[in-house]
Structure formats: C-alpha cells, structure tokens
DSSP file (Angstrom, degrees, kcal/mol; ACC not computed):
  #  RESIDUE AA STRUCTURE BP1 BP2  ACC     N-H-->O    O-->H-N    N-H-->O    O-->H-N    TCO  KAPPA ALPHA  PHI   PSI    X-CA   Y-CA   Z-CA
    1    1 A M              0   0    0      0, 0.0     0, 0.0     0, 0.0     0, 0.0   0.000 360.0 360.0 360.0 133.6    0.4   -9.5   32.0
    2    2 A S        -     0   0    0      2,-0.1     3,-0.1     1,-0.1     0, 0.0   0.691 360.0-127.9 -83.7 -19.0   -2.4  -11.1   30.0
    3    3 A G        +     0   0    0      1,-0.3     2,-0.2     2,-0.0    -1,-0.1   0.431  59.8 141.8  85.7  -1.3   -1.1  -14.7   30.2
    4    4 A K        -     0   0    0      1,-0.1    -1,-0.3     2,-0.0    -2,-0.1  -0.535  37.4-165.2 -76.0 139.0   -1.3  -15.1   26.5
    5    5 A L        +     0   0    0     -2,-0.2     2,-0.4    -3,-0.1    -1,-0.1   0.707  69.4  64.3 -93.2 -24.1    1.5  -17.2   24.9
    6    6 A L  S    S-     0   0    0      4,-0.0     2,-0.1     2,-0.0    -1,-0.0  -0.840  73.0-139.0-107.8 137.8    0.8  -16.1   21.3
    7    7 A T     >  -     0   0    0     -2,-0.4     4,-2.2     1,-0.1     5,-0.2  -0.289  37.9 -97.5 -77.0 173.2    1.1  -12.7   19.8
    8    8 A G  H  > S+     0   0    0      1,-0.2     4,-2.2     2,-0.2     5,-0.2   0.902 127.7  48.9 -59.2 -42.1   -1.5  -11.4   17.3
    9    9 A N  H  > S+     0   0    0      2,-0.2     4,-2.4     1,-0.2    -1,-0.2   0.875 108.3  54.1 -66.9 -36.9    0.8  -12.4   14.4
   10   10 A D  H  > S+     0   0    0      2,-0.2     4,-2.4     1,-0.2    -2,-0.2   0.916 109.5  48.3 -60.9 -42.9    1.4  -15.8   15.9
   11   11 A R  H  X S+     0   0    0     -4,-2.2     4,-2.5     2,-0.2     5,-0.2   0.907 110.6  50.0 -66.1 -42.5   -2.4  -16.4   16.1
   12   12 A K  H  X S+     0   0    0     -4,-2.2     4,-2.2     1,-0.2    -1,-0.2   0.910 112.1  48.6 -62.5 -41.3   -2.9  -15.2   12.5
   13   13 A E  H  X S+     0   0    0     -4,-2.4     4,-2.5     2,-0.2    -2,-0.2   0.926 111.6  48.7 -63.7 -44.6   -0.2  -17.6   11.3
   14   14 A A  H  X S+     0   0    0     -4,-2.4     4,-2.3     1,-0.2    -2,-0.2   0.904 112.7  47.8 -63.3 -41.9   -1.6  -20.5   13.2
   15   15 A L  H  X S+     0   0    0     -4,-2.5     4,-2.2     2,-0.2    -1,-0.2   0.883 111.1  51.2 -66.5 -38.4   -5.1  -19.9   11.8
   16   16 A S  H  X S+     0   0    0     -4,-2.2     4,-2.3    -5,-0.2    -2,-0.2   0.928 111.4  47.1 -63.5 -45.2   -3.8  -19.6    8.3
   17   17 A R  H  X S+     0   0    0     -4,-2.5     4,-2.5     1,-0.2    -2,-0.2   0.913 112.4  50.2 -62.1 -43.0   -1.9  -22.9    8.6
   18   18 A A  H  X S+     0   0    0     -4,-2.3     4,-2.2     2,-0.2    -1,-0.2   0.887 109.9  50.5 -64.4 -39.1   -5.0  -24.6   10.0
   19   19 A Y  H  X S+     0   0    0     -4,-2.2     4,-2.4     2,-0.2     5,-0.2   0.942 112.2  45.8 -64.2 -48.3   -7.2  -23.3    7.2
   20   20 A V  H  X S+     0   0    0     -4,-2.3     4,-2.7     1,-0.2     5,-0.2   0.911 112.7  51.5 -62.1 -41.9   -4.8  -24.5    4.5
   21   21 A A  H  X S+     0   0    0     -4,-2.5     4,-2.4     1,-0.2    -1,-0.2   0.893 110.5  48.8 -62.4 -39.7   -4.5  -27.9    6.2
   22   22 A A  H  X S+     0   0    0     -4,-2.2     4,-2.2     2,-0.2    -2,-0.2   0.917 113.1  46.2 -67.2 -43.5   -8.2  -28.3    6.4
   23   23 A V  H  X S+     0   0    0     -4,-2.4     4,-1.3     2,-0.2    -2,-0.2   0.922 114.5  48.2 -64.7 -43.6   -8.8  -27.4    2.8
   24   24 A A  H  X>S+     0   0    0     -4,-2.7     5,-2.9     1,-0.2     4,-0.6   0.912 111.2  50.0 -63.1 -43.0   -5.9  -29.7    1.7
   25   25 A A  H ><5S+     0   0    0     -4,-2.4     3,-1.1     1,-0.2    -1,-0.2   0.899 107.0  54.8 -63.2 -40.3   -7.3  -32.6    3.8
   26   26 A G  H 3<5S+     0   0    0     -4,-2.2    -1,-0.2     1,-0.3    -2,-0.2   0.804 110.0  47.3 -61.9 -29.2  -10.7  -32.1    2.4
   27   27 A A  H 3<5S-     0   0    0     -4,-1.3    -1,-0.3    -3,-0.3    -2,-0.2   0.492 124.3-104.1 -90.3  -4.9   -9.2  -32.5   -1.1
   28   28 A G  T <<5S+     0   0    0     -3,-1.1     2,-0.2    -4,-0.6    -3,-0.2   0.676  80.7 118.5  93.6  18.4   -7.2  -35.6   -0.1
   29   29 A Y      < -     0   0    0     -5,-2.9    -1,-0.3    -6,-0.1     2,-0.3  -0.681  54.2-129.3-111.9 167.8   -3.8  -34.1    0.3
   30   30 A V  E     -A   46   0A   0     16,-1.9    16,-3.1    -2,-0.2     2,-0.3  -0.786  15.3-143.2-112.6 160.1   -1.4  -33.7    3.2
   31   31 A T  E     -A   45   0A   0     -2,-0.3     2,-0.3    14,-0.2    14,-0.2  -0.874  14.8-178.5-120.7 156.8    0.5  -30.6    4.4
   32   32 A A  E     -A   44   0A   0     12,-1.9    12,-3.0    -2,-0.3     2,-0.3  -0.984   6.3-162.0-146.7 152.1    3.9  -30.1    5.9
   33   33 A H        -     0   0    0     -2,-0.3     2,-0.2    10,-0.2    10,-0.1  -0.990  19.3-121.9-137.9 151.9    5.8  -27.2    7.3
   34   34 A Q        -     0   0    0     -2,-0.3     3,-0.1     7,-0.3    -2,-0.0  -0.578  18.0-130.4 -86.8 151.0    9.5  -26.5    7.9
   35   35 A D  S    S+     0   0    0     -2,-0.2     2,-0.5     1,-0.2    -1,-0.1   0.860  97.2  38.9 -67.5 -35.3   10.7  -25.5   11.4
   36   36 A F  S    S-     0   0    0     -3,-0.0     2,-1.1     3,-0.0    -1,-0.2  -0.968  75.1-147.0-124.2 120.7   12.6  -22.5   10.1
   37   37 A D        +     0   0    0     -2,-0.5     5,-0.1     1,-0.2    -2,-0.0  -0.731  40.0 145.2 -87.6  99.5   11.3  -20.3    7.3
   38   38 A R  S    S+     0   0    0     -2,-1.1    -1,-0.2     3,-0.1     0, 0.0   0.570  71.6  37.8-109.4 -14.6   14.3  -19.1    5.4
   39   39 A D  S    S-     0   0    0      2,-0.2     3,-0.1    -3,-0.2    -2,-0.1   0.169 114.9 -95.1-127.1  18.9   13.0  -19.0    1.8
   40   40 A G  S    S+     0   0    0      1,-0.2     2,-0.7     2,-0.0    -3,-0.1   0.528  81.0 132.3  84.0   5.7    9.4  -17.7    2.2
   41   41 A V        +     0   0    0      1,-0.2    -7,-0.3    17,-0.1    17,-0.2  -0.829  23.4 170.3 -94.7 115.5    7.7  -21.1    2.3
   42   42 A D        -     0   0    0     15,-2.6     2,-0.3    -2,-0.7    16,-0.2   0.809  66.0  -0.1 -91.9 -34.4    5.2  -21.3    5.1
   43   43 A I  E     - B   0  57A   0     14,-1.8    14,-2.7   -10,-0.1     2,-0.4  -0.990  60.8-143.3-154.4 152.8    3.5  -24.6    4.3
   44   44 A Q  E     -AB  32  56A   0    -12,-3.0   -12,-1.9    -2,-0.3     2,-0.5  -0.951   5.8-150.2-120.9 142.3    3.6  -27.3    1.6
   45   45 A I  E     -AB  31  55A   0     10,-2.3    10,-2.8    -2,-0.4     2,-0.4  -0.960  22.4-164.0-107.7 128.0    0.8  -29.3    0.1
   46   46 A R  E     -AB  30  54A   0    -16,-3.1   -16,-1.9    -2,-0.5     2,-0.3  -0.904   7.9-164.9-119.7 141.5    1.9  -32.7   -1.0
   47   47 A A        -     0   0    0      6,-2.3   -18,-0.1    -2,-0.4     2,-0.0  -0.733  14.7-130.4-114.6 166.7    0.2  -35.2   -3.3
   48   48 A G     >  +     0   0    0     -2,-0.3     4,-0.5     4,-0.1     3,-0.2  -0.015  53.7  87.5 -96.2-155.4    0.9  -38.9   -3.8
   49   49 A G  T  4 S-     0   0    0      1,-0.2    -2,-0.0     2,-0.2     0, 0.0  -0.288  94.1 -51.1  90.5-177.4    1.4  -40.9   -6.9
   50   50 A A  T  4 S+     0   0    0      1,-0.2    -1,-0.2    -2,-0.1    -2,-0.0   0.853 137.0  38.0 -65.7 -37.1    4.5  -41.7   -8.9
   51   51 A M  T  4 S-     0   0    0     -3,-0.2    -1,-0.2     2,-0.0    -2,-0.2   0.704  87.5-152.5 -91.0 -20.0    5.7  -38.1   -9.2
   52   52 A R     <  -     0   0    0     -4,-0.5    -3,-0.1     1,-0.1    -4,-0.1   0.931  18.1-154.6  48.1  61.3    4.7  -36.9   -5.7
   53   53 A P        -     0   0    0      0, 0.0    -6,-2.3     0, 0.0     2,-0.4  -0.293   7.4-157.4 -66.4 150.8    4.2  -33.2   -6.6
   54   54 A T  E     -B   46   0A   0     -8,-0.2     2,-0.6     2,-0.0    -8,-0.2  -0.993   6.5-153.6-130.8 136.3    4.6  -30.5   -3.9
   55   55 A L  E     -B   45   0A   0    -10,-2.8   -10,-2.3    -2,-0.4     2,-0.4  -0.953  11.3-151.1-110.8 118.8    3.2  -27.0   -3.8
   56   56 A D  E     -B   44   0A   0     -2,-0.6     2,-0.4   -12,-0.2   -12,-0.2  -0.761  18.4-169.1 -89.3 132.8    5.1  -24.5   -1.7
   57   57 A I  E     -B   43   0A   0    -14,-2.7   -15,-2.6    -2,-0.4   -14,-1.8  -0.967  20.5-155.1-128.9 137.7    2.9  -21.7   -0.3
   58   58 A Q        -     0   0    0     -2,-0.4     2,-0.2   -17,-0.2   -17,-0.1  -0.962  26.2-145.0-106.4 121.4    3.7  -18.4    1.4
   59   59 A L        -     0   0    0     -2,-0.6     2,-0.3   -19,-0.0   -42,-0.0  -0.588  16.6-173.9 -89.6 146.3    0.7  -17.4    3.7
   60   60 A K        -     0   0    0     -2,-0.2     2,-0.3   -48,-0.1    -2,-0.0  -0.987   6.7-179.9-133.6 145.4   -0.5  -13.9    4.3
   61   61 A A        -     0   0    0     -2,-0.3     2,-0.3   -52,-0.0   -48,-0.1  -0.984  10.0-168.6-144.2 153.6   -3.2  -12.8    6.8
   62   62 A T        -     0   0    0     -2,-0.3     3,-0.2   -50,-0.1    -2,-0.0  -0.982  14.7-163.8-138.8 152.7   -4.9   -9.7    8.0
   63   63 A A  S    S+     0   0    0     -2,-0.3     2,-0.5     1,-0.2    -1,-0.1   0.551  85.7  52.1-107.7 -14.0   -7.2   -9.0   10.9
   64   64 A N        +     0   0    0      2,-0.0     2,-0.7     0, 0.0    -1,-0.2  -0.802  64.2 173.0-128.8  88.9   -8.6   -5.6    9.6
   65   65 A L        -     0   0    0     -2,-0.5     2,-0.3    -3,-0.2    -3,-0.0  -0.867  22.2-145.9-101.3 112.6   -9.9   -5.9    6.1
   66   66 A A        -     0   0    0     -2,-0.7     2,-0.4     1,-0.0    -2,-0.0  -0.572  12.7-130.9 -79.3 138.5  -11.6   -2.7    5.0
   67   67 A M    >   -     0   0    0     -2,-0.3     3,-0.8     1,-0.0     2,-0.3  -0.727  19.8-126.0 -89.5 136.1  -14.6   -3.0    2.7
   68   68 A E  T 3  S+     0   0    0     -2,-0.4    -1,-0.0     1,-0.2     0, 0.0  -0.588  84.6  10.4 -80.3 141.2  -14.7   -0.9   -0.5
   69   69 A G  T 3         0   0    0     -2,-0.3    -1,-0.2     1,-0.1    -2,-0.0   0.690 360.0 360.0  72.0  19.8  -17.7    1.3   -1.1
   70   70 A G    <         0   0    0     -3,-0.8    -2,-0.2     0, 0.0    -1,-0.1   0.637 360.0 360.0 176.6 360.0  -19.4    0.9    2.1
C-alpha cells in the first residue's frame, strides 16, 4: 500500500480546480463548487455587481498529452 489518499483522477481534478481558482482570483472573481456533481458543473466563477453573473464550468484534464509532429 502506497499510503496515498488521492487517485490519479482525484489529483488531476484538484489541480484543475486550483488552476481555475488562481486564474479567477487574479482577475478579481471568486469560485465555488458543489459537493455533488450531478449536472456536469465542476466549478463556478462568480462576479459581483448588480446582476451577479455566474459562469458554470466543466473541467477536463490529461496527464499524457502527445505532441503532434514530433
């Protein structure tokens, strides 16, 4: 037993969420996520203001990206 608590997919998901949260924070927005993903929404980016728009995002990640032509 390796002692790891997260699977490879768990790690990719956590890194994807952290990346989106960092980019959103740099732009001045906040992120939120639901406890249970039932409709394909992994994370939300939320803005302020009178209308308070929200962007729902489904994240995808890969660990083995092959380069074309080389």
